[in-house]
C-alpha positions in Angstrom: -53.0 -39.7 243.3 -50.6 -36.9 244.3 -51.3 -33.7 246.3 -50.3 -30.4 244.8 -49.2 -27.0 246.1 -52.8 -25.8 245.5 -55.1 -26.5 248.4 -57.7 -29.2 247.7 -56.3 -30.0 244.3 -54.7 -33.4 243.3 -52.9 -34.6 240.3 -52.4 -37.9 238.5 -50.0 -37.4 235.7 -51.2 -34.2 233.9 -54.8 -34.7 235.0 -56.2 -32.6 237.8 -58.8 -33.7 240.4 -60.6 -32.4 243.4 -62.1 -34.5 246.3 -65.8 -35.0 245.6 -67.8 -33.1 248.2 -70.9 -35.2 247.2 -69.6 -38.7 246.6 -71.3 -40.6 243.8 -72.7 -37.4 242.2 -71.4 -35.9 239.0 -71.8 -32.2 238.1 -70.8 -32.1 234.4 -70.4 -35.7 233.4 -66.8 -35.8 234.8 -65.0 -39.0 235.5 -65.0 -40.2 239.2 -62.0 -42.0 240.6 -61.9 -43.9 244.0 -58.4 -44.1 245.5 -57.8 -45.3 249.1 -61.5 -44.9 250.0 -61.6 -41.3 248.7 -63.6 -40.2 245.6 -62.0 -37.7 243.2 -63.6 -35.7 240.4 -61.7 -35.1 237.2 -61.2 -31.4 236.4 -61.2 -30.8 232.6 -59.2 -27.8 231.5 -61.1 -27.7 228.2 -64.3 -27.1 230.2 -63.0 -24.9 233.1 -60.8 -21.9 232.6 -59.5 -22.2 236.1 -58.3 -25.7 235.4 -56.8 -24.4 232.2 -54.9 -21.8 234.1 -53.4 -24.4 236.4 -52.7 -26.8 233.5 -50.8 -24.0 231.8 -48.5 -23.9 234.8 -49.5 -20.5 236.2 -48.3 -19.6 239.6 -51.5 -19.2 241.7 -51.2 -18.5 245.4 -54.6 -19.7 246.5 -55.7 -18.8 250.0 -55.3 -21.9 252.2 -58.4 -21.5 254.4 -60.6 -18.7 253.1 -63.7 -17.6 255.0 -65.5 -16.7 251.7 -65.1 -16.8 247.9 -66.9 -14.6 245.4 -67.5 -16.1 242.0 -68.7 -13.8 239.2 -70.4 -15.5 236.3 -71.3 -18.9 237.7 -73.0 -20.1 234.5 -74.0 -23.8 235.0 -71.6 -24.4 237.8 -68.7 -26.5 236.3 -65.8 -24.5 237.8 -67.6 -23.4 240.9 -68.3 -27.0 241.8 -64.6 -27.6 242.0 -64.1 -24.5 244.1 -66.8 -26.0 246.4 -64.7 -29.2 246.6 -61.5 -27.2 247.3 -63.0 -25.2 250.1 -65.7 -27.2 251.8 -65.7 -25.0 254.9 -65.9 -21.7 253.0 -68.9 -19.8 251.9 -68.8 -19.7 248.1 -71.0 -16.9 246.8 -71.9 -17.3 243.1 -73.2 -14.3 241.1 -75.2 -15.1 237.9 -77.6 -12.8 236.1 -79.1 -15.2 233.7 -82.3 -16.9 235.1 -81.6 -19.8 232.7 -78.2 -20.5 234.0 -79.2 -19.7 237.6 -81.7 -22.6 237.7 -79.0 -25.4 237.6 -76.8 -23.3 240.0 -79.7 -23.3 242.5 -80.1 -27.1 242.1 -76.4 -27.5 242.6 -76.5 -25.5 245.8 -79.1 -27.8 247.3 -76.6 -30.6 247.1 -73.6 -28.5 248.1 -74.4 -26.4 251.2 -71.3 -24.2 250.9 -72.6 -22.7 247.6 -74.7 -19.5 247.9 -76.0 -18.5 244.5 -77.1 -14.9 243.9 -79.4 -13.9 241.0 -78.0 -10.5 240.3 -75.7 -8.4 238.0 -72.0 -8.5 238.7 -71.9 -4.9 237.4 -73.7 -3.8 240.6 -71.7 -5.1 243.5 -73.5 -2.7 245.8 -76.5 -4.9 245.6 -74.8 -7.9 247.3 -71.8 -6.3 249.1 -73.6 -6.3 252.5 -74.6 -10.0 252.1 -71.2 -11.2 250.8 -68.9 -9.1 253.0 -65.1 -9.4 252.7 -63.8 -12.3 250.6 -60.4 -14.0 250.4 -60.8 -15.1 246.8 -62.5 -13.2 243.9 -62.9 -15.1 240.6 -64.5 -13.7 237.5 -65.5 -15.3 234.2 -68.1 -13.0 232.5 -68.6 -12.2 228.8 -68.9 -8.4 229.1 -67.1 -5.6 227.2 -66.2 -3.9 230.5 -64.8 -7.0 232.2 -61.8 -5.4 233.8 -63.9 -2.6 235.2 -66.4 -5.1 236.7 -63.6 -7.0 238.3 -62.0 -3.8 239.7 -65.3 -2.6 241.2 -66.0 -6.0 242.8 -62.4 -6.1 244.2 -62.9 -2.6 245.7 -66.2 -3.6 247.2 -65.4 -7.1 248.5 -61.8 -8.3 248.2 -59.8 -8.5 251.4 -56.6 -6.4 251.5 -54.4 -9.5 251.1 -57.0 -11.5 249.0 -56.4 -13.1 245.7 -58.2 -12.0 242.5 -58.4 -14.1 239.3 -59.8 -12.5 236.2 -60.4 -14.6 233.1 -60.2 -12.0 230.4 -62.3 -12.9 227.3 -60.6 -10.9 224.6 -63.3 -11.4 221.9 -66.0 -10.4 224.4 -64.3 -7.0 224.6 -63.7 -6.6 220.9 -63.8 -8.5 217.6 -61.3 -6.3 215.8 -58.5 -4.9 218.0 -55.4 -6.9 218.7 -55.4 -9.1 221.8 -52.3 -7.4 223.1 -54.0 -4.0 223.0 -57.0 -5.4 224.9 -54.8 -7.0 227.5 -52.8 -3.8 228.0 -55.9 -1.8 228.5 -57.3 -4.3 231.0 -54.0 -4.2 233.0 -54.1 -0.4 233.0 -57.6 -0.4 234.5 -56.7 -2.9 237.2 -53.5 -1.0 238.2 -55.3 2.3 238.3 -57.8 0.8 240.7 -55.1 -0.2 243.1 -54.6 -3.9 242.1 -51.2 -5.5 241.6 -50.9 -8.0 238.8 -49.1 -11.1 239.9 -49.2 -13.1 236.7 -50.8 -13.3 233.3 -51.2 -16.5 231.4 -52.6 -17.3 227.9 -55.1 -20.2 228.2 -54.5 -21.6 224.7 -54.8 -24.4 223.7 -57.7 -25.0 226.2 -59.4 -21.6 225.6 -58.5 -19.5 222.6 -58.3 -15.7 223.0 -58.4 -15.9 226.8 -55.9 -14.6 229.3 -55.8 -15.5 233.0 -54.7 -12.6 235.3 -54.0 -13.1 239.0 -54.0 -10.0 241.2 -53.7 -8.9 244.8 -54.1 -5.7 246.7 -51.0 -6.3 248.8 -47.9 -4.1 248.6 -45.2 -3.5 247.7 -45.9 -4.3 244.0 -44.5 -7.7 243.1 -42.8 -8.6 239.9 -45.3 -9.6 237.1 -44.8 -13.1 235.8 -45.9 -13.6 232.2 -46.2 -17.2 231.2 -46.1 -17.8 227.5 
């Protein structure tokens, strides 16, 4: 098992792993590997867009020791459980508006004390801004038409000045008819107008079709955008 440049993430060949915060417990039926007395959880890029982004070779400058992480669109907790592994000492706030999806998130948080689920709407960051405070990593994976606007508003409300933002842009949740390139250009325009610098953009195919991973920061001066094909 090899360490990577990404904090808390390990690799064996092409496969990604995180150290299991709750040894012996699976979250999504993943394989567990014990190496040198340490248990690792496999991270499937076909089930997690963040793993897909890393598997596609994107340059992601994760914060090394964040105080807090804000995750928008937690669903059933597959990806957020690996962020919980990566950052065992951070507070990982997870916003989910569906009561059906929130139930397994709540159960997961009982086993992982660094997970703090919030049953609320990511379109209304003013509802949880005071509880969350300033975060070093903002991650969004929601199926809304106004995804870029939601991300920008949460970045303005909660993202630290030098924090990292990761937006998983779901093209077909925005439109079923317009070209993907047009949707991506419009999303980039919204982010830039809201004061975010786009660091990289990476198509997630073949792991997730019609998805684009955008990494952003509020730091200046604006860096060169890296587009991975």
